[in-house]
CHARMM-style PDB file with segment names, atoms N, HN, CA, C and O in Angstrom:
ATOM      1  N   UNK     1       0.822  -1.192   0.000  1.00  0.00      PROA
ATOM      2  CA  UNK     1       0.000   0.000   0.000  1.00  0.00      PROA
ATOM      3  C   UNK     1       0.862   1.251   0.000  1.00  0.00      PROA
ATOM      4  O   UNK     1       0.502   2.244  -0.633  1.00  0.00      PROA
ATOM      5  N   UNK     2       1.987   1.227   0.692  1.00  0.00      PROA
ATOM      6  HN  UNK     2       2.280   0.421   1.206  1.00  0.00      PROA
ATOM      7  CA  UNK     2       2.868   2.386   0.700  1.00  0.00      PROA
ATOM      8  C   UNK     2       3.438   2.663  -0.686  1.00  0.00      PROA
ATOM      9  O   UNK     2       3.645   3.819  -1.058  1.00  0.00      PROA
ATOM     10  N   UNK     3       3.690   1.608  -1.446  1.00  0.00      PROA
ATOM     11  HN  UNK     3       3.522   0.669  -1.145  1.00  0.00      PROA
ATOM     12  CA  UNK     3       4.214   1.797  -2.798  1.00  0.00      PROA
ATOM     13  C   UNK     3       3.186   2.501  -3.676  1.00  0.00      PROA
ATOM     14  O   UNK     3       3.540   3.314  -4.530  1.00  0.00      PROA
ATOM     15  N   UNK     4       1.924   2.188  -3.462  1.00  0.00      PROA
ATOM     16  HN  UNK     4       1.636   1.527  -2.768  1.00  0.00      PROA
ATOM     17  CA  UNK     4       0.868   2.841  -4.249  1.00  0.00      PROA
ATOM     18  C   UNK     4       0.779   4.321  -3.901  1.00  0.00      PROA
ATOM     19  O   UNK     4       0.635   5.152  -4.797  1.00  0.00      PROA
ATOM     20  N   UNK     5       0.861   4.661  -2.637  1.00  0.00      PROA
ATOM     21  HN  UNK     5       0.978   3.985  -1.909  1.00  0.00      PROA
ATOM     22  CA  UNK     5       0.783   6.061  -2.231  1.00  0.00      PROA
ATOM     23  C   UNK     5       1.972   6.859  -2.735  1.00  0.00      PROA
ATOM     24  O   UNK     5       1.818   8.017  -3.123  1.00  0.00      PROA
ATOM     25  N   UNK     6       3.143   6.267  -2.735  1.00  0.00      PROA
ATOM     26  HN  UNK     6       3.268   5.326  -2.420  1.00  0.00      PROA
ATOM     27  CA  UNK     6       4.316   6.993  -3.220  1.00  0.00      PROA
ATOM     28  C   UNK     6       4.267   7.175  -4.737  1.00  0.00      PROA
ATOM     29  O   UNK     6       4.878   8.107  -5.260  1.00  0.00      PROA
ATOM     30  N   UNK     7       3.563   6.317  -5.443  1.00  0.00      PROA
ATOM     31  HN  UNK     7       3.066   5.560  -5.018  1.00  0.00      PROA
ATOM     32  CA  UNK     7       3.445   6.448  -6.894  1.00  0.00      PROA
ATOM     33  C   UNK     7       2.379   7.468  -7.275  1.00  0.00      PROA
ATOM     34  O   UNK     7       2.405   8.000  -8.385  1.00  0.00      PROA
ATOM     35  N   UNK     8       1.451   7.745  -6.381  1.00  0.00      PROA
ATOM     36  HN  UNK     8       1.430   7.313  -5.480  1.00  0.00      PROA
ATOM     37  CA  UNK     8       0.373   8.679  -6.688  1.00  0.00      PROA
ATOM     38  C   UNK     8       0.881  10.113  -6.691  1.00  0.00      PROA
ATOM     39  O   UNK     8       0.467  10.905  -7.538  1.00  0.00      PROA
ATOM     40  N   UNK     9       1.763  10.465  -5.771  1.00  0.00      PROA
ATOM     41  HN  UNK     9       2.100   9.822  -5.083  1.00  0.00      PROA
ATOM     42  CA  UNK     9       2.240  11.846  -5.655  1.00  0.00      PROA
ATOM     43  C   UNK     9       2.939  12.331  -6.932  1.00  0.00      PROA
ATOM     44  O   UNK     9       2.589  13.404  -7.425  1.00  0.00      PROA
ATOM     45  N   UNK    10       3.902  11.599  -7.488  1.00  0.00      PROA
ATOM     46  HN  UNK    10       4.186  10.728  -7.088  1.00  0.00      PROA
ATOM     47  CA  UNK    10       4.531  12.090  -8.722  1.00  0.00      PROA
ATOM     48  C   UNK    10       3.541  12.194  -9.886  1.00  0.00      PROA
ATOM     49  O   UNK    10       3.645  13.108 -10.703  1.00  0.00      PROA
ATOM     50  N   UNK    11       2.592  11.273  -9.965  1.00  0.00      PROA
ATOM     51  HN  UNK    11       2.508  10.530  -9.301  1.00  0.00      PROA
ATOM     52  CA  UNK    11       1.598  11.330 -11.031  1.00  0.00      PROA
ATOM     53  C   UNK    11       0.760  12.590 -10.894  1.00  0.00      PROA
ATOM     54  O   UNK    11       0.490  13.267 -11.886  1.00  0.00      PROA
ATOM     55  N   UNK    12       0.347  12.910  -9.676  1.00  0.00      PROA
ATOM     56  HN  UNK    12       0.566  12.360  -8.870  1.00  0.00      PROA
ATOM     57  CA  UNK    12      -0.455  14.106  -9.429  1.00  0.00      PROA
ATOM     58  C   UNK    12       0.343  15.356  -9.755  1.00  0.00      PROA
ATOM     59  O   UNK    12      -0.170  16.276 -10.393  1.00  0.00      PROA
ATOM     60  N   UNK    13       1.597  15.394  -9.320  1.00  0.00      PROA
ATOM     61  HN  UNK    13       2.014  14.647  -8.802  1.00  0.00      PROA
ATOM     62  CA  UNK    13       2.442  16.553  -9.613  1.00  0.00      PROA
ATOM     63  C   UNK    13       2.669  16.701 -11.109  1.00  0.00      PROA
ATOM     64  O   UNK    13       2.692  17.817 -11.629  1.00  0.00      PROA
ATOM     65  N   UNK    14       2.835  15.600 -11.791  1.00  0.00      PROA
ATOM     66  HN  UNK    14       2.816  14.694 -11.369  1.00  0.00      PROA
ATOM     67  CA  UNK    14       3.031  15.655 -13.242  1.00  0.00      PROA
ATOM     68  C   UNK    14       1.785  16.193 -13.939  1.00  0.00      PROA
ATOM     69  O   UNK    14       1.889  16.988 -14.873  1.00  0.00      PROA
ATOM     70  N   UNK    15       0.621  15.767 -13.494  1.00  0.00      PROA
ATOM     71  HN  UNK    15       0.536  15.121 -12.735  1.00  0.00      PROA
ATOM     72  CA  UNK    15      -0.624  16.260 -14.101  1.00  0.00      PROA
ATOM     73  C   UNK    15      -0.804  17.749 -13.858  1.00  0.00      PROA
ATOM     74  O   UNK    15      -1.184  18.489 -14.766  1.00  0.00      PROA
ATOM     75  N   UNK    16      -0.533  18.187 -12.644  1.00  0.00      PROA
ATOM     76  HN  UNK    16      -0.224  17.587 -11.907  1.00  0.00      PROA
ATOM     77  CA  UNK    16      -0.650  19.613 -12.337  1.00  0.00      PROA
ATOM     78  C   UNK    16       0.389  20.400 -13.131  1.00  0.00      PROA
ATOM     79  O   UNK    16       0.101  21.495 -13.614  1.00  0.00      PROA
ATOM     80  N   UNK    17       1.588  19.854 -13.268  1.00  0.00      PROA
ATOM     81  HN  UNK    17       1.822  18.964 -12.876  1.00  0.00      PROA
ATOM     82  CA  UNK    17       2.628  20.518 -14.054  1.00  0.00      PROA
ATOM     83  C   UNK    17       2.215  20.694 -15.502  1.00  0.00      PROA
ATOM     84  O   UNK    17       2.417  21.759 -16.085  1.00  0.00      PROA
ATOM     85  N   UNK    18       1.637  19.652 -16.085  1.00  0.00      PROA
ATOM     86  HN  UNK    18       1.473  18.787 -15.612  1.00  0.00      PROA
ATOM     87  CA  UNK    18       1.158  19.756 -17.466  1.00  0.00      PROA
ATOM     88  C   UNK    18       0.038  20.773 -17.581  1.00  0.00      PROA
ATOM     89  O   UNK    18      -0.022  21.528 -18.552  1.00  0.00      PROA
ATOM     90  N   UNK    19      -0.854  20.800 -16.592  1.00  0.00      PROA
ATOM     91  HN  UNK    19      -0.805  20.187 -15.803  1.00  0.00      PROA
ATOM     92  CA  UNK    19      -1.948  21.767 -16.605  1.00  0.00      PROA
ATOM     93  C   UNK    19      -1.407  23.190 -16.601  1.00  0.00      PROA
ATOM     94  O   UNK    19      -1.857  24.033 -17.377  1.00  0.00      PROA
ATOM     95  N   UNK    20      -0.447  23.452 -15.731  1.00  0.00      PROA
ATOM     96  HN  UNK    20      -0.081  22.766 -15.101  1.00  0.00      PROA
ATOM     97  CA  UNK    20       0.149  24.791 -15.644  1.00  0.00      PROA
ATOM     98  C   UNK    20       0.886  25.127 -16.933  1.00  0.00      PROA
ATOM     99  O   UNK    20       0.795  26.254 -17.420  1.00  0.00      PROA
ATOM    100  N   UNK    21       1.611  24.171 -17.488  1.00  0.00      PROA
ATOM    101  HN  UNK    21       1.685  23.256 -17.093  1.00  0.00      PROA
ATOM    102  CA  UNK    21       2.354  24.399 -18.724  1.00  0.00      PROA
ATOM    103  C   UNK    21       1.413  24.716 -19.892  1.00  0.00      PROA
ATOM    104  O   UNK    21       1.661  25.648 -20.656  1.00  0.00      PROA
ATOM    105  N   UNK    22       0.348  23.948 -20.025  1.00  0.00      PROA
ATOM    106  HN  UNK    22       0.147  23.190 -19.404  1.00  0.00      PROA
ATOM    107  CA  UNK    22      -0.597  24.178 -21.118  1.00  0.00      PROA
ATOM    108  C   UNK    22      -1.318  25.506 -20.936  1.00  0.00      PROA
ATOM    109  O   UNK    22      -1.538  26.228 -21.908  1.00  0.00      PROA
ATOM    110  N   UNK    23      -1.690  25.839 -19.694  1.00  0.00      PROA
ATOM    111  HN  UNK    23      -1.511  25.253 -18.904  1.00  0.00      PROA
ATOM    112  CA  UNK    23      -2.364  27.114 -19.434  1.00  0.00      PROA
ATOM    113  C   UNK    23      -1.441  28.278 -19.780  1.00  0.00      PROA
ATOM    114  O   UNK    23      -1.864  29.238 -20.423  1.00  0.00      PROA
ATOM    115  N   UNK    24      -0.179  28.193 -19.356  1.00  0.00      PROA
ATOM    116  HN  UNK    24       0.165  27.413 -18.833  1.00  0.00      PROA
ATOM    117  CA  UNK    24       0.779  29.263 -19.641  1.00  0.00      PROA
ATOM    118  C   UNK    24       0.993  29.420 -21.141  1.00  0.00      PROA
ATOM    119  O   UNK    24       1.034  30.539 -21.652  1.00  0.00      PROA
ATOM    120  N   UNK    25       1.129  28.304 -21.844  1.00  0.00      PROA
ATOM    121  HN  UNK    25       1.095  27.395 -21.429  1.00  0.00      PROA
ATOM    122  CA  UNK    25       1.324  28.364 -23.293  1.00  0.00      PROA
ATOM    123  C   UNK    25       0.107  28.972 -23.988  1.00  0.00      PROA
ATOM    124  O   UNK    25       0.257  29.728 -24.947  1.00  0.00      PROA
ATOM    125  N   UNK    26      -1.091  28.650 -23.514  1.00  0.00      PROA
ATOM    126  HN  UNK    26      -1.213  28.035 -22.735  1.00  0.00      PROA
ATOM    127  CA  UNK    26      -2.287  29.205 -24.153  1.00  0.00      PROA
ATOM    128  C   UNK    26      -2.413  30.699 -23.892  1.00  0.00      PROA
ATOM    129  O   UNK    26      -2.838  31.445 -24.775  1.00  0.00      PROA
ATOM    130  N   UNK    27      -2.052  31.146 -22.695  1.00  0.00      PROA
ATOM    131  HN  UNK    27      -1.707  30.541 -21.978  1.00  0.00      PROA
ATOM    132  CA  UNK    27      -2.098  32.578 -22.394  1.00  0.00      PROA
ATOM    133  C   UNK    27      -1.076  33.327 -23.244  1.00  0.00      PROA
ATOM    134  O   UNK    27      -1.371  34.404 -23.763  1.00  0.00      PROA
ATOM    135  N   UNK    28       0.122  32.765 -23.388  1.00  0.00      PROA
ATOM    136  HN  UNK    28       0.362  31.891 -22.966  1.00  0.00      PROA
ATOM    137  CA  UNK    28       1.138  33.401 -24.227  1.00  0.00      PROA
ATOM    138  C   UNK    28       0.703  33.437 -25.693  1.00  0.00      PROA
ATOM    139  O   UNK    28       0.907  34.440 -26.376  1.00  0.00      PROA
ATOM    140  N   UNK    29       0.106  32.350 -26.175  1.00  0.00      PROA
ATOM    141  HN  UNK    29      -0.060  31.535 -25.620  1.00  0.00      PROA
ATOM    142  CA  UNK    29      -0.369  32.321 -27.561  1.00  0.00      PROA
ATOM    143  C   UNK    29      -1.466  33.359 -27.780  1.00  0.00      PROA
ATOM    144  O   UNK    29      -1.496  34.024 -28.815  1.00  0.00      PROA
ATOM    145  N   UNK    30      -2.353  33.496 -26.822  1.00  0.00      PROA
ATOM    146  HN  UNK    30      -2.329  32.956 -25.981  1.00  0.00      PROA
ATOM    147  CA  UNK    30      -3.404  34.507 -26.930  1.00  0.00      PROA
ATOM    148  C   UNK    30      -2.806  35.904 -26.965  1.00  0.00      PROA
ATOM    149  O   UNK    30      -3.283  36.765 -27.705  1.00  0.00      PROA
ATOM    150  N   UNK    31      -1.770  36.136 -26.176  1.00  0.00      PROA
ATOM    151  HN  UNK    31      -1.383  35.437 -25.575  1.00  0.00      PROA
ATOM    152  CA  UNK    31      -1.096  37.435 -26.194  1.00  0.00      PROA
ATOM    153  C   UNK    31      -0.441  37.718 -27.533  1.00  0.00      PROA
ATOM    154  O   UNK    31      -0.481  38.848 -28.020  1.00  0.00      PROA
ATOM    155  N   UNK    32       0.158  36.705 -28.128  1.00  0.00      PROA
ATOM    156  HN  UNK    32       0.191  35.787 -27.732  1.00  0.00      PROA
ATOM    157  CA  UNK    32       0.797  36.879 -29.438  1.00  0.00      PROA
ATOM    158  C   UNK    32      -0.253  37.203 -30.495  1.00  0.00      PROA
ATOM    159  O   UNK    32      -0.054  38.104 -31.310  1.00  0.00      PROA
ATOM    160  N   UNK    33      -1.359  36.483 -30.490  1.00  0.00      PROA
ATOM    161  HN  UNK    33      -1.521  35.751 -29.828  1.00  0.00      PROA
ATOM    162  CA  UNK    33      -2.426  36.741 -31.461  1.00  0.00      PROA
ATOM    163  C   UNK    33      -2.995  38.142 -31.264  1.00  0.00      PROA
ATOM    164  O   UNK    33      -3.246  38.849 -32.239  1.00  0.00      PROA
ATOM    165  N   UNK    34      -3.198  38.547 -30.018  1.00  0.00      PROA
ATOM    166  HN  UNK    34      -2.993  37.972 -29.226  1.00  0.00      PROA
ATOM    167  CA  UNK    34      -3.709  39.892 -29.753  1.00  0.00      PROA
ATOM    168  C   UNK    34      -2.724  40.947 -30.240  1.00  0.00      PROA
ATOM    169  O   UNK    34      -3.132  41.971 -30.788  1.00  0.00      PROA
ATOM    170  N   UNK    35      -1.433  40.704 -30.044  1.00  0.00      PROA
ATOM    171  HN  UNK    35      -1.102  39.872 -29.599  1.00  0.00      PROA
ATOM    172  CA  UNK    35      -0.426  41.643 -30.531  1.00  0.00      PROA
ATOM    173  C   UNK    35      -0.422  41.740 -32.044  1.00  0.00      PROA
ATOM    174  O   UNK    35      -0.280  42.828 -32.601  1.00  0.00      PROA
ATOM    175  N   UNK    36      -0.578  40.600 -32.711  1.00  0.00      PROA
ATOM    176  HN  UNK    36      -0.694  39.716 -32.258  1.00  0.00      PROA
ATOM    177  CA  UNK    36      -0.638  40.609 -34.175  1.00  0.00      PROA
ATOM    178  C   UNK    36      -1.869  41.356 -34.675  1.00  0.00      PROA
ATOM    179  O   UNK    36      -1.784  42.121 -35.636  1.00  0.00      PROA
ATOM    180  N   UNK    37      -3.004  41.138 -34.032  1.00  0.00      PROA
ATOM    181  HN  UNK    37      -3.073  40.516 -33.252  1.00  0.00      PROA
ATOM    182  CA  UNK    37      -4.207  41.890 -34.401  1.00  0.00      PROA
ATOM    183  C   UNK    37      -3.981  43.383 -34.225  1.00  0.00      PROA
ATOM    184  O   UNK    37      -4.411  44.184 -35.055  1.00  0.00      PROA
ATOM    185  N   UNK    38      -3.315  43.751 -33.157  1.00  0.00      PROA
ATOM    186  HN  UNK    38      -2.966  43.100 -32.483  1.00  0.00      PROA
ATOM    187  CA  UNK    38      -3.068  45.170 -32.903  1.00  0.00      PROA
ATOM    188  C   UNK    38      -2.182  45.773 -33.989  1.00  0.00      PROA
ATOM    189  O   UNK    38      -2.430  46.888 -34.448  1.00  0.00      PROA
ATOM    190  N   UNK    39      -1.146  45.033 -34.401  1.00  0.00      PROA
ATOM    191  HN  UNK    39      -0.945  44.127 -34.028  1.00  0.00      PROA
ATOM    192  CA  UNK    39      -0.255  45.515 -35.457  1.00  0.00      PROA
ATOM    193  C   UNK    39      -1.013  45.651 -36.770  1.00  0.00      PROA
ATOM    194  O   UNK    39      -0.880  46.661 -37.462  1.00  0.00      PROA
ATOM    195  N   UNK    40      -1.806  44.643 -37.119  1.00  0.00      PROA
ATOM    196  HN  UNK    40      -1.913  43.823 -36.557  1.00  0.00      PROA
ATOM    197  CA  UNK    40      -2.565  44.683 -38.373  1.00  0.00      PROA
ATOM    198  C   UNK    40      -3.561  45.836 -38.356  1.00  0.00      PROA
ATOM    199  O   UNK    40      -3.707  46.542 -39.354  1.00  0.00      PROA
ATOM    200  N   UNK    41      -4.242  46.030 -37.246  1.00  0.00      PROA
ATOM    201  HN  UNK    41      -4.124  45.456 -36.435  1.00  0.00      PROA
ATOM    202  CA  UNK    41      -5.204  47.129 -37.162  1.00  0.00      PROA
ATOM    203  C   UNK    41      -4.500  48.478 -37.230  1.00  0.00      PROA
ATOM    204  O   UNK    41      -5.028  49.428 -37.808  1.00  0.00      PROA
ATOM    205  N   UNK    42      -3.315  48.564 -36.642  1.00  0.00      PROA
ATOM    206  HN  UNK    42      -2.887  47.792 -36.172  1.00  0.00      PROA
ATOM    207  CA  UNK    42      -2.552  49.806 -36.697  1.00  0.00      PROA
ATOM    208  C   UNK    42      -2.113  50.096 -38.132  1.00  0.00      PROA
ATOM    209  O   UNK    42      -2.161  51.244 -38.576  1.00  0.00      PROA
ATOM    210  N   UNK    43      -1.687  49.063 -38.856  1.00  0.00      PROA
ATOM    211  HN  UNK    43      -1.648  48.131 -38.495  1.00  0.00      PROA
ATOM    212  CA  UNK    43      -1.291  49.240 -40.253  1.00  0.00      PROA
ATOM    213  C   UNK    43      -2.480  49.644 -41.123  1.00  0.00      PROA
ATOM    214  O   UNK    43      -2.313  50.343 -42.121  1.00  0.00      PROA
ATOM    215  N   UNK    44      -3.672  49.204 -40.745  1.00  0.00      PROA
ATOM    216  HN  UNK    44      -3.808  48.636 -39.933  1.00  0.00      PROA
ATOM    217  CA  UNK    44      -4.875  49.551 -41.503  1.00  0.00      PROA
ATOM    218  C   UNK    44      -5.398  50.940 -41.144  1.00  0.00      PROA
ATOM    219  O   UNK    44      -6.373  51.411 -41.730  1.00  0.00      PROA
ATOM    220  N   UNK    45      -4.755  51.586 -40.190  1.00  0.00      PROA
ATOM    221  HN  UNK    45      -3.963  51.203 -39.715  1.00  0.00      PROA
ATOM    222  CA  UNK    45      -5.168  52.930 -39.813  1.00  0.00      PROA
ATOM    223  C   UNK    45      -6.194  52.975 -38.703  1.00  0.00      PROA
ATOM    224  O   UNK    45      -6.755  54.033 -38.417  1.00  0.00      PROA
ATOM    225  N   UNK    46      -6.443  51.858 -38.085  1.00  0.00      PROA
ATOM    226  HN  UNK    46      -5.988  50.999 -38.317  1.00  0.00      PROA
ATOM    227  CA  UNK    46      -7.408  51.809 -36.983  1.00  0.00      PROA
ATOM    228  C   UNK    46      -6.660  52.014 -35.664  1.00  0.00      PROA
ATOM    229  O   UNK    46      -6.275  51.053 -34.998  1.00  0.00      PROA
ATOM    230  N   UNK    47      -6.466  53.261 -35.308  1.00  0.00      PROA
ATOM    231  HN  UNK    47      -6.779  54.041 -35.850  1.00  0.00      PROA
ATOM    232  CA  UNK    47      -5.752  53.566 -34.069  1.00  0.00      PROA
ATOM    233  C   UNK    47      -6.714  54.177 -33.066  1.00  0.00      PROA
ATOM    234  O   UNK    47      -7.767  54.706 -33.422  1.00  0.00      PROA
ATOM    235  N   UNK    48      -6.329  54.092 -31.831  1.00  0.00      PROA
ATOM    236  HN  UNK    48      -5.474  53.662 -31.542  1.00  0.00      PROA
ATOM    237  CA  UNK    48      -7.172  54.642 -30.759  1.00  0.00      PROA
ATOM    238  C   UNK    48      -6.722  56.040 -30.438  1.00  0.00      PROA
ATOM    239  OT1 UNK    48      -7.297  56.688 -29.563  1.00  0.00      PROA
TER     240      UNK     48
END
């Protein structure tokens, strides 16, 4: 039973790590897309 409990912790940490990694990558990708939209709109003359 102790072997099962010790195997659960790394699996849980790995899952949380992947969740954080995917969330961070998606936020960065959204920022890049927003920046590209801003550049394109600025080139089209749509400024604030």
